[in-house]
Each structure stands twice: as C-alpha cells, then as structure tokens.
N, C-alpha and C positions, 0 to 999 in steps of 0.2 A: 455299846454291846456288839460283839462280832456276830455277823450273820452266819448261821450254820447251814451248810449245803451238803445234802446227802448225795454223794457221788458213788456210783456203782463201780467197783474195781474190775479191771479186765480179768477174764477167766485164767486160771492157772494152767500152765502147759504141762501135760503129761507126755513126756518124750519117749516114744516107743518106735524108733525108726525101723523101716522094713529091712529084713536081712537079705532080700534078693539082690543078685548082682546088678550093677549099674549098666544100663544098655548104652553101648557105644554106637552112635548113629553114623558118624563119619570121623576119620582120622587121616591126616596127612602131615607133612613136615611142619606146617604152620598152625593148623587148627585142630581142635578136639571138640566135636559136637556130641553131646550126651543127652539122655533123657532122664531128668530127675524125677524120682517117684514122690508121690505125696507122702508127707510125714518125715522126710529127711531134710535136715538143715542144709543150706547151701554151703555155709562156712561154720566153723566151730563157734558155739555160743559162750556166754560167760560161765555157764555151769556144764553144759553138754559139749563133748568133744567129737563124737561121731558126726560126720558131715560128708557131703558129696565131695568137697575139695580134698579132704584127707583120704577118702577112699580112692579117688583118682590118682593121687600122688603115690599110692602104693605101686601103681603100674606105670604111671607117667610122672615121675618126680619133677619134671620141668614145667608141669601145668601151671598156668598163670590165670588167676581169676579176672574176669572181665565185668560180670554183672551177677545179680542174685535173683532168686525166686524165693517167695515166702515159704516157710516150712510146709504149710498146708497145700501149697500149689504144686502141681506136677507139670512136667513138660520140658521143652527144649532149652538147653543152655550151651553157650560157647565158651571155651577156654582157649587161650593162646599157648603155643609151645615154644615161642621165642619172644624176646623182649621187643623186637621190631613188630611182630604180629600184634602183640599187646598194645603197643602205641597206636597202630593203625586202627584196631578195633575200638579202642578208647576214643579215638578221634571221630569215628563213625557214630558212636553213642553221643558224644558231645555235640556234634553237628546235626544229629537226628536224621542221618541218612540211612542208618540201619533200621529196618522195619520189623516190628513184632506183631504177631496176631495171636489172640487168645480165643478160647471158647468158654462160655459160662452157661450153666443151667440155673435160671433164676425162678423165683416163685411167682406164680400168677401168669397172666397173659399180657405180653407187651403189645401195645397198639402200634400199628404201622409196620413198615418193612425195613426202614433204616432211619438213622438220625445221629445226633451227637449230644454229648453233655460237656459243657464248658463251665466248670465251677472250681474256684480256687480252694486249695486245701492247705492246712497247716496242722501241726501236732496238737492233739488234745492233751495238753501236758499233765493235768491231774489224772488222766486215764491212759497214759502211755502203755502200749504202742498205738493206741487208737488215733485216728486222724479225724478232722472235722472240716466242714465247709466254713470258710471265714473270708468275707469280702474285704476286710481291712488288712489282715495280716497274712492271708493265704497266698500261696504261689499259684500262678496260672496253670490250669490243667485242662486237657482236652482229650476226650475219648469218643471215637466213632463206633457206632454199633450197627449191626445188620442182622436181620432175622434169619435163623437157620431152620427152625421148626417149632411148632407149638405142640406141647403135650397136653395131657388131660388137665393138669393143674400147674404146669410150668412152661417155660419158654427157653429154647436153646439159642443163644446169641453168639455171633462172632464179634469180638471186641478188638479194636485197633487203637491203642493209645499213642497220641502224638507227643506226650510227655511221660515221664517215668517216676511219678511221686509214689511214696510209700502208701500202700493200700488204695491207690487211685481207683482201680476197677471196682473194688469192694464198695467204696463210698459213693462212687458215681452210680453204680447200679442201685444202691440203696436210695440215692436221691431221686432216681427214676420211679421209685415206689416198688422196686422188684429186687429184693435182696438176693444175693447169690446163695443157693441152697448149701447148707452145711457150714455157713459162716459163723463160727463161734464168737467172733468179735463183734459183729453187728446184728446179732439176734436173728440169724437166718433160721429157716425151718430145719427140722431134724433130718440129717442125711449121714451116710456112712463116712463121708469126707467132704471137704470143700470142693464144690463142683466148679473149679476154675483150673484151666489147663492152658499152658503155653504151647500153641499148636505149630507155629512156624516162625522162622527167622529169614529175612531177606538181607543179605549183606554182600559187600564187596570183598573178594578174597584179597588178603594182604599181599599175595604174590601175583601181581598183574592187574588187580582191580576189577576182574570180571564179576558180574553179579551171580550169586548162587542163592538158591532157596533150599532150606532144610526144614523138614517137617517130621513131627511125631503125632500120629493120629490120637485123637482124644479117647480116653478109656470109658467115657460116658456119652 
C-alpha cells in the first residue's frame, strides 16, 4: 500500500507588475545599473511577458542579462551593454568576486549583532519553486548577517550572501527562526510586500577593472 503524503502546494502567483518607470541608477558604454521594483519579473516567465528585461530593451535594445532577482524582491541589478562586458561580469559572478548586499526585515528579535548561516540547499521538488535544507543532496550555501536595527516586533538585517542559490536568503532567515516579513512562500507574517531588497553591488568595471559600488536605498 502506497504511503499518502499531504503536501501543501506553493501559493499561486497573481502577477500585477507596477506600471511606474524603471529607475536607471547608472549607465555608460559598458554597464546599465537599474533598480528593479518589487512585483516585476526580472525576465519573461512561462505565462507572463512583462519583465524588467523587456522594458529595458525598449530603450536599450543591446541590454544583456547578467543575473536575476525574484519577482517579489526589489533592488539593484546590473545589465551589460556589450558582449565583452557580459563575459567580464559573468566571470565575476562565477569567481564570486562581485559582492552583493541585501537588507531584510524579519519577524521577531534576532539575538546578537552579527553571524552567519551555513546550510546546504536543494529544490523541494514536490513543492517547487520552494527550496529546503538538505545535508545529503543540498549545495553549500553561506549567508553573513549583521544587525541594522530592532523594531517593536521585527529586526532589520544586512545580508551578504557568499553563494547565490535560489531562495537562499529566505530559507536561511527561516532557519534562523526569523522568517522575512511578507514571504508568501515560507509562511512569513502579513506585509504589503516581501521585505527583501538588494541594496548594493560591488563590482570591477569591465573597462579597466576599477572597483565601483552602486547602491539603491531600501524602501523599508
């Protein structure tokens, strides 16, 4: 007799992307730095077509995708304007020399001033796109965190991932016992949006290799 398992399906996506113009943070001959709003896909989905990539290409048809942010996450993204710049940025991501910093408002009060979470993650296949901690099949993941401020019932954290797995920050915060507010995938408390924002990128410019830091202040 087969064992019956009651698996809760992931929530359905209601796609209502914001109509406001995309903010251009920086543009030169090689780079295009933009601020993605929460609720907008980075790239077209299987059903939905409106995305940050398509909107940018209306003005910058040469824009080349480098990385993505979840639909629910806001913040800074970099696109390349030449194939050479794309290769250079992809190399930085591969070698993990490019540094990303996020901010997240999580439920409850986090103890301490700083720390890290090192838990391997892999897809939770019956519940895709969810991810789960798995010490046998999971890939190594490392997230450093630092206290920003404590609210009445929540905590604002700065998060620096050393790896870039799907839902890494969501699952690592949940594993700490402090789910990101507004996280519809991992049972976060009610909030107008996912309280996760990509705040800064540190990268080497493809033309000359000088370090540059680009920032988009958190809306929360």
